C-alpha positions as a printed Julia matrix, in Angstrom:
64×3 Matrix{Float64}:
 79.84  -20.46  -41.3
 80.07  -23.79  -43.02
 77.36  -26.23  -43.87
 73.9   -25.96  -45.31
 71.14  -23.77  -44.04
 68.36  -26.15  -42.97
 65.43  -26.05  -45.4
 62.78  -25.77  -42.68
 64.59  -22.82  -41.1
 64.86  -21.15  -44.5
 61.15  -21.64  -45.2
 60.25  -20.29  -41.76
 62.33  -17.15  -42.33
 60.99  -16.72  -45.87
 57.45  -16.97  -44.55
 58.06  -14.49  -41.72
 59.98  -11.93  -43.78
 58.29  -12.04  -47.19
 55.18  -14.17  -47.49
 53.25  -13.01  -44.42
 53.88   -9.26  -44.94
 52.88   -9.48  -48.61
 49.75  -11.47  -47.73
 48.83   -8.95  -45.01
 49.33   -6.07  -47.44
 47.17   -7.73  -50.07
 44.45   -8.4   -47.48
 44.34   -4.67  -46.7
 44.32   -3.74  -50.41
 40.88   -4.68  -51.76
 41.48   -3.3   -55.26
 44.39   -3.02  -57.65
 43.56    0.69  -57.89
 44.56    1.06  -54.23
 48.08    0.08  -55.28
 48.51    3.13  -57.57
 50.38    5.29  -55.0
 52.83    2.48  -54.22
 53.29    1.56  -57.87
 53.75    5.21  -58.85
 56.52    5.52  -56.28
 58.05    2.15  -57.16
 57.09    1.46  -60.8
 59.52   -1.46  -60.95
 56.99   -3.41  -58.82
 54.34   -3.2   -61.54
 54.37   -6.31  -63.67
 52.86   -6.24  -67.17
 49.44   -7.67  -66.1
 49.19   -5.06  -63.31
 50.05   -2.25  -65.73
 47.5    -3.53  -68.24
 44.73   -3.75  -65.63
 45.46   -0.25  -64.3
 45.62    1.12  -67.83
 42.25   -0.47  -68.57
 40.88    1.36  -65.52
 42.37    4.69  -66.63
 45.54    4.83  -64.51
 48.9     5.24  -66.23
 52.03    4.46  -64.25
 55.44    6.03  -64.91
 57.86    3.93  -66.9
 60.52    2.05  -65.01
């Protein structure tokens, strides 16, 4: 498999596999508090600003 992967094909796959599913998920998640079950199961997904906002609202996530 030699040669470069065409940029437009890469962007199309990136959009289909990552960007659209994340955007759909965020559309269905009206509040950061709704993310607590996911972030409790996968604390590595919680970036510092997310942890700070949840902490401000009274939710503590497990450490990574």
